[in-house]
C-alpha positions, 0 to 999 in steps of 0.5 A: 512551484513544486518543491523537492518532495513533489519533483524528486523520484519516489518509490511506494511499497504500500499502496492499495490500488482501489484506494488510489483511484483519483477522485474524478475517476471514482466520481465517474464510476459512481455516477455510471453505476447509479450514484448515491443520493447522499453524494451529489458532487465530487466535493461531497464524495471527498467529504464522505472519506472522513473516518471516526475509526478503523472500522468506519474506514472499512465500511466506507471502503466496502461502499466504494467497492460497489462502484467498481463492477466491470473489467472495463472499470478496473482497466479505467481505474488502473490507468488513472492510478498509473497516470496519477503516480507518473504525475507525482514522479513515482517511478516505481510502486507496488499496488495491492488489489483485493479481488474478493471484495469485488467477486459479488459483481461476478468477476474472477480474480483472474479477470480483475488482475488482467484488467488492472494490468491492461490499464497500468500498461497504458501508462509507460512513465511509471512502473507498477507491479502488483501484490494480491491482498488475500483479504484476511476477513474472508478466512484462510480457505478463501484466501487459499482459493484466491491465491490459486486463482491469481497464480494462474495469471501472475506472470501475465499480470506481473503479480509479484507478492501477496499481503493480507489486509483487514481485521488483524484482531479477528483474523490473526496471522496464525490462520494463514500460515499454510497459505503463506507457505504455499505462496512462498513455494510458488515464488511469491514475495511476502508481506502482511498488514500487522501492528496497525489495528492490533498490537505487537503480537501481530507483528511477531506472528507475521514474522515467525509464522508467515515468514514475511519479508516486510511488515505493512504498517508495523508501527505498534512494534514500539509497544514491545521493546524486545520485538522492536530490538529484533526488528531493528537488528534484523533490518525488517522493513516497515511499510509506514503510512503515517497519515493513514494511521492518523485518519483511521484513529490508529494514532491520535496525533503526529506527536503520538505517532511511533514513527519518531521513535522508529526513525530515532532508533534506526528502524528500517522505515519506508514511507507510503500513502496507503490509500491516498484518495481516501486519506487525502495524502501522497508520498510527497506529503509524507516525505515532507512531513517527516523531513520537517518534523524529524529531519528525515532524509527523503533520498535515504528513505527512497533508497531504503524502499528500493532495497526492500522492494520486489524489483529485480536486481537490474531494476533496483540498480536503475532506480538507485542510479536515478535517485542518486543522480537526481539528488546529486544534481544540485537538488537541496536535501530538505530537512 
C-alpha cells in the first residue's frame, strides 16, 4: 500500500515541465519524430537519463527538446504532466517552461505557453501555474525579448513568475538585472536558479541584484556563513531538490548534501523534484528521504511551500486547510 508520503497532499515549487514529461509520453514523442538509433525502447530511454556532470545533464536536456516540436506535442505533454501530478496527490505545482529551447522548431513563446495551458486544463484534479524560464544561456537581450512575448499571454496561460536556469558561471545574475526589473514592474513573481552549479556569490547576487523572492536550489549558500545567516534571518525560501543535486554531481552523496545543515539551522527549506523523469524521483521520494534521514516533518515542509508559493491568499487558505485536515485526520507523522 502507498505510504503517507505517497498519499498526503503535496506542493511543488521547483518543477521543470519538460523534465516532468512521463517516460511513456516522452517515448511516444520520440518515436513520432523519428526516434534515435541508440534508444530502441523505453528502458533504454530511461538509461539515457544518467549523468556524469551538470554539463552532461544539459546535453541530454537539449537532446530531449528535439522531440517536442509542435503545439500539439506541448498540449499532450502538459496534460500528461498534470495527470501524473494528480496521481501523486500534488495539489499545487509551479511548473517552469523554457520556450527558447524550442524556438528552433518554429514555435513562438506565446504558442508554447498557450498550448501548455490547454493541456494542463484537461486535468481538473490539480492546480498548475507557470513560471517562464528565460534561459540565462541565451543572454539578457534574448531573455528580455522572451519576457515581452510571454507577458502578452501571461493572463491567458496563468504565467505568474519568471526564473533563469542554465549555466550560472557563464551567465551570472548581474546580466539580468534589467530584465528582472521589468518583470517586477509588470507584476511577475521572481525566483532564479542560484547556488547550484555556482557558489554562494550567485545566491547573493540573485537576492541583491535581481530582487528574487525565492532561490531555486541555493544549497551552496552553506559555503558562506554570513550569507547563510542572512538567508535564515530573512526567511528567504530555498527550492531544494536533493536528488537532482546528486544526479548532476553538484553534491557527491546524501552524507555531503547541505540540506542537513539547512534543516538543522532552521533555513526556510521547501522540497521539490526539479526534473522528476530525468532524475527518477518524486516529491514523495524527497519527503520520505528527508523524514528518514533528518526527521523532517512533511506537513511542515508542505505548509512552508504553500506560504512561499505564488498562490493568491484565497488559494493559500484552501491549500493550508487541505494539508492541515489531512494530517489531523489520524495520519501518522513519519520520521
